[in-house]
C-alpha positions in Angstrom: 37.3 26.4 -35.4 36.6 22.9 -36.6 35.5 22.1 -33.0 33.7 25.1 -32.8 31.3 24.3 -35.4 30.5 21.0 -33.7 30.2 22.6 -30.2 27.9 25.5 -31.2 25.6 22.6 -32.5 25.2 21.1 -28.8 22.1 22.4 -26.9 22.9 24.7 -24.2 21.0 22.7 -21.6 23.5 19.8 -22.4 26.6 22.1 -22.0 25.1 23.6 -18.7 24.7 19.9 -17.5 28.3 19.2 -18.5 29.6 22.3 -16.4 27.4 21.5 -13.5 28.7 18.0 -13.4 32.3 18.9 -13.6 31.5 21.6 -10.9 30.2 18.6 -8.6 33.3 16.8 -9.3 35.5 19.6 -8.4 33.5 19.9 -5.1 34.0 16.2 -4.2 36.6 13.9 -5.7 38.9 16.7 -7.3 38.8 19.2 -4.4 42.1 18.1 -2.7 43.9 17.9 -5.8 42.8 21.4 -7.0 43.9 22.8 -3.6 47.1 20.7 -3.3 48.3 21.9 -6.9 47.2 25.4 -6.0 49.4 25.1 -2.7 52.4 23.6 -4.5 52.6 25.5 -7.7 51.6 29.2 -6.2 52.5 28.9 -2.7 49.1 29.2 -1.1 48.5 28.3 2.2 45.7 25.7 2.8 43.0 28.5 3.9 44.1 30.5 0.5 43.8 27.4 -1.8 40.4 26.4 -0.4 38.9 29.7 -0.9 40.2 29.9 -4.4 41.0 26.6 -6.3 37.6 24.9 -4.7 35.0 27.4 -3.5 35.5 30.3 -5.9 36.1 28.1 -8.9 33.3 26.1 -8.5 31.0 29.1 -7.6 32.0 30.7 -11.0 30.8 27.8 -13.1 27.8 27.2 -10.9 26.7 30.9 -11.0 27.7 31.5 -14.8 25.6 28.4 -15.6 22.7 30.0 -13.7 23.2 33.3 -15.5 23.2 31.7 -19.0 19.8 30.0 -18.1 18.5 33.3 -17.2 19.9 35.1 -20.3 18.1 32.7 -22.3 14.8 33.4 -20.9 14.8 36.8 -22.3 13.1 37.9 -25.6 12.3 41.1 -26.8 8.7 42.3 -26.4 6.2 41.7 -29.3 3.2 43.8 -28.5 1.1 41.7 -31.3 2.6 38.3 -32.0 0.2 37.3 -34.3 1.3 40.5 -36.5 4.9 40.8 -35.5 7.0 38.4 -33.6 10.3 39.8 -32.4 12.9 36.8 -31.4 16.5 37.0 -30.3 18.8 34.1 -30.7 22.0 33.7 -28.7 25.0 32.8 -30.6 28.8 32.4 -30.1 30.9 35.0 -31.3 32.4 34.8 -34.8 36.0 33.3 -34.1 37.8 32.3 -31.0 38.5 34.0 -27.8 42.2 34.3 -26.4 42.2 33.9 -22.7 45.2 35.2 -20.7 45.1 34.3 -17.3 47.1 35.4 -14.0 49.0 33.5 -11.4 47.4 34.5 -8.4 43.9 32.9 -8.6 43.2 29.3 -10.1 39.8 30.2 -10.0 40.1 33.2 -12.3 42.3 31.2 -14.8 39.7 28.5 -15.0 36.8 30.9 -15.3 38.2 33.1 -18.2 39.3 30.0 -20.1 36.1 28.0 -19.8 33.1 30.2 -19.0 32.7 31.5 -22.4 32.2 27.9 -23.8 28.9 27.8 -21.8 27.6 29.8 -24.7 29.1 28.0 -27.3 32.6 29.6 -27.8 36.1 28.1 -28.1 39.2 29.5 -26.4 42.9 29.4 -26.8 44.2 29.4 -23.1 47.5 31.0 -22.2 48.2 30.1 -18.6 50.6 31.9 -16.4 53.9 30.5 -16.3 53.8 30.3 -12.7 50.4 28.6 -12.3 50.8 25.6 -14.9 50.1 23.0 -12.5 46.8 23.9 -11.3 45.8 25.2 -14.4 46.5 22.0 -16.3 44.7 20.0 -13.6 41.4 22.2 -14.5 42.1 21.3 -18.3 42.5 17.6 -17.4 39.4 17.5 -15.2 37.4 18.8 -18.1 38.9 16.6 -20.6 38.5 13.4 -18.6 34.6 14.6 -18.1 34.2 14.4 -21.7 34.7 18.1 -22.7 35.2 17.8 -26.6 38.9 18.4 -27.8 39.6 21.7 -29.3 37.0 23.6 -27.5 39.4 24.8 -24.9 43.1 24.5 -26.0 45.7 24.6 -23.3 48.7 26.5 -24.5 51.5 27.3 -22.0 53.8 29.5 -24.1 56.0 32.5 -24.2 53.8 35.7 -23.6 54.9 37.7 -26.6 54.6 34.9 -28.9 51.3 33.9 -28.1 50.2 37.7 -28.1 51.6 38.4 -31.5 50.2 35.2 -32.9 46.4 35.5 -31.8 46.4 39.3 -32.5 47.5 38.9 -36.0 44.8 36.0 -36.7 41.9 37.0 -38.7 39.6 35.0 -36.4 40.2 36.7 -33.1 36.8 37.3 -31.5 37.8 38.5 -28.2 40.8 38.8 -25.5 39.7 37.7 -22.1 42.4 38.9 -19.8 43.6 39.4 -16.3 47.0 40.6 -15.5 49.2 43.6 -15.7 48.4 47.1 -17.1 51.4 47.1 -19.6 50.5 43.7 -21.0 46.8 44.6 -21.5 47.9 47.9 -23.0 50.1 45.9 -25.5 47.3 43.7 -26.6 44.9 46.4 -27.0 47.4 48.3 -29.2 48.2 45.3 -31.3 44.5 44.7 -31.8 44.0 48.2 -32.9 46.7 48.0 -35.3 45.3 44.9 -36.9 41.6 46.0 -37.2 41.9 45.8 -40.9 42.8 42.2 -40.9 40.1 40.8 -38.7 36.7 39.1 -39.9 35.0 41.3 -37.2 35.9 43.7 -34.5 37.5 41.8 -31.5 36.3 42.4 -27.9 38.6 43.4 -25.4 37.8 42.4 -21.6 40.5 43.0 -19.2 40.9 43.3 -15.4 44.3 44.9 -14.5 46.1 45.1 -11.2 45.4 48.1 -8.9 45.9 49.4 -5.7 43.7 49.1 -2.6 44.2 51.5 0.5 42.4 51.8 4.1 41.4 55.4 4.9 40.8 55.1 8.9 38.1 57.4 10.4 39.1 59.0 13.9 36.2 56.9 15.3 37.3 53.5 14.0 37.8 50.5 16.3 41.4 50.0 16.7 41.2 46.1 16.6 39.2 45.9 13.7 41.4 48.4 11.9 44.3 46.3 12.8 42.7 43.0 12.0 41.5 44.1 8.6 44.7 45.8 7.5 46.8 42.8 8.4 44.8 40.1 6.7 44.3 42.5 3.5 47.9 43.4 3.3 49.6 39.9 3.9 47.1 37.2 3.4 48.8 35.5 0.2 51.9 37.6 0.5 49.7 40.5 -0.6 49.4 39.1 -4.1 45.9 40.0 -4.7 43.9 43.0 -6.2 42.4 43.2 -3.0 45.7 43.7 -1.0 46.0 46.7 1.2 49.1 48.7 0.0 48.8 52.1 2.0 46.8 53.0 5.3 45.8 56.6 6.2 45.5 56.6 10.0 44.6 59.9 11.9 47.4 61.0 14.4 45.0 60.5 17.1 44.7 56.8 16.6 48.4 56.1 15.1 49.9 55.2 18.4 47.5 52.4 19.2 47.1 51.2 15.6 51.1 51.1 15.2 51.1 49.0 18.3 48.5 46.7 17.3 50.2 46.1 13.7 53.6 45.6 15.1 52.4 43.1 17.8 50.2 41.3 15.1 53.0 41.1 12.8 55.2 39.4 15.0 52.6 36.6 15.4 52.5 35.8 11.6 54.1 32.5 10.6 56.0 32.6 7.6 56.9 29.2 5.9 55.9 26.2 3.9 52.5 26.5 2.2 51.9 23.0 3.2 52.1 23.7 6.9 48.7 24.1 8.5 49.6 27.0 10.9 51.6 29.1 8.1 50.1 32.7 7.5 52.3 33.5 4.7 54.6 31.7 2.3 57.0 32.8 -0.5 56.1 35.4 -2.9 55.6 33.8 -6.5 58.9 34.2 -8.3 62.4 35.8 -8.5 60.8 39.0 -10.4 58.6 39.4 -7.5 61.2 39.0 -4.7 63.6 41.4 -6.3 60.8 43.9 -7.0 59.5 43.6 -3.3 62.9 43.5 -2.0 63.8 46.7 -4.0 61.0 48.7 -2.3 62.1 47.5 1.2 65.7 48.5 0.5 64.5 52.0 -0.8 62.6 52.5 2.4 65.6 51.6 4.4 67.8 54.0 2.7 65.3 57.0 2.4 65.1 59.6 5.0 61.4 59.9 4.4 60.5 56.3 5.6 61.1 54.3 8.6 60.3 50.6 8.8 58.4 49.9 11.8 57.8 46.0 11.3 59.5 43.3 9.4 61.9 44.3 6.6 63.8 41.1 6.0 64.0 38.6 3.3 65.7 35.6 2.5 65.8 33.8 -1.1 68.2 30.9 0.1 65.3 28.3 -0.1 62.3 29.8 -1.9 61.4 33.6 -2.2 60.6 34.6 1.4 59.7 38.3 2.3 58.7 39.5 6.0 55.4 41.2 6.2 56.6 44.6 6.2 55.0 47.8 7.6 56.8 51.4 6.6 55.7 54.6 7.9 56.1 57.6 5.6 
């Protein structure tokens, strides 16, 4: 909170210039490092790392600086300024922001932790246990660029310990979250149970995991259906909010679509994220491996399911699971 007092006094134009300088460095001298740490720490392929830890992260900072400048232009209407002048002053929240970030996008982690600081806020950043390498690099880049100590506080920690600590602190101003539904429900409940202890009313901003599906029209082009479904379902091992988990296909097209999915699945290379021709690498951790392989085992045992492609998995060296298509 001591750092917040000094940071709020920095003019917003100076804050924006600092963010834009860091963005330029990320686009240039740190680009390869951001991609490499995302590949090694989160098992993203070269393509997936580039569109995330380089392109999207830089876009977040540049776009949000633009939006901050646009926001500062707005003032309420004063019909007769000589008589009554209406003014609006934009200030940081009263307190600190707890940023709880996911493993699957380096860009989202950096955005949730740093973007609020454009407006003078300070954050406590709880990175995902499985994305610490790339997330720490972001923190280091900002620190080396002259970002003041104490504005963003990088706190790898046990999830429940962090959650209980921040939701019990009187100065909690907001929770900035991307992750699972149960975790966000827990945080929301904890904030509600402590309302009488806060100096204000904390804001809760959360994006939780969902399900994406494809609903195929009878007139759809089969090649497009197959290509779009394969990419949506299996890029980054399906570990995205945009990942296709189910496809509804009309019976009139299923034969062609099935054939296309099976043949394309055979061509997908599974391997190290550092190989240029790898399409899929390992899933993020043991917990994910056990959960997904459990789904596959259920499908194999169920009389209502048949595996039409994939179905294999191997944890001897990394947590690798074949892209699997199940017909129900």
